[in-house]
Steps between C-alpha positions, in 0.01 A plus 500: 500500500518615860243240604692225318826609665340498848348157434829340398690675779249367754520152349879509511498603865265213587722250318804635686329476839366149443793345311786746444587583859490137620715402201758763595504368857551147372784600266675729749819317591653739751396406850553670835713313753302208649343559839720368782216337690569358844251465786599682815230546764405868526231677696201543273196727533189388312248775424145423384295807407135404468157654462199274568688175453295275727478235226876453483666634816486181710642285221763763430625522856510122532706494180746759634533330839560167328800624305814289536695776671621557859188627672693724738636692198158580349299807596146509351298821482146528359401857408125521476412782265168604649354150475128480581458120482645230726861554393608661827325241717660211311845661514461543877467121531868482402632751752600220736712354220703819459299673229449874551201698378510868409167671423514813285224717349403412144761665281602247238793263480776766478377659826483158663858420396622838621341431836634147528857518371630725784371239749730233357857431601593194297806508277282377213156642428250257343182642349222261415132530411222324684375273219799282415626193684878471537716194437660383829857539370438826316634737766829312520545545126418870514735567791776291345527745210601782734832329561591673173573865590381620158143385563256753643162343418395141436162411350338162551345314209122491501361170380138491393284196552334343197195704403155350482396701194681554169533868587676419827725247324596766246596737782713226655679452168556875466645513852750225411614720212541797734704293747720380211571864408590584861739207524692624197500856629649374828767315304596814310491727802176603670125484476308828523258409773421221742198272530302700751352187651838392644838672491787589732742789522770631726332689783730804474391553140128529587371847572169687487323509166258768373139456605385490137737216403319259267727196534736470797668195348659732242552811711687328787718264289586774249640710782733213584594465132577870466738469797700243303344170611362224280137390498465133418246223474567191713313211332555267796293727727139419419164656583170354383177660382197431282486647149274796425276580207565737212326800657694466823828450312428808284448713812824366648694570184363851464588574862847353450569707189365815666723431801805448279430831327458670838 
């Protein structure tokens, strides 16, 4: 009987996660006040923490420098987390264009962020990973949300390219489902973490995080949330990436869940 009870309890939990929770989001009629979005140019600091990202760093920096945003209001800092490939050399090619490079000993992403954030003075802190390209108008949309004083963190929407394999296509479909959930959570009040590949927060809300932090895109935004600010998804701010396979997605999900528990 105990085995039967555990089986049906597990099955019920799976049904709730897959269908019940989304249904509750869909049927929930009470919404938080709409975000009072208005673009006002603000000084922005873009932080890219990277370890051995030679494959992507040039494209990433070109993407950041091509953003439709007043160039004099953007500060770009690359924190190289003990990179041993050509990452540092490629980043140095952009020094003449205002990009700064900070080399730190290999310590993981939390240590890299802790080293980089104190070097930034922008009113808005933008954290973005090295892989994803950014839509030219995306930064304007992120910054525009901070006209609402209740907003502390704004997450961009990650759009995955069409996968070449069925497995990659399935992951793309799953990601659309996850984005749908986040949109409804934003409507009701707040999401519980940002898309680590591209999000922005008020600089004064960003402080040091523990060295063993598993996912900074929950730790930093949750601190803003616990100080009374909303965390929202801004669908108009887009970042682009290629889909991953099942094994890679499983590792990501396990790390995410472990980080949420932490």
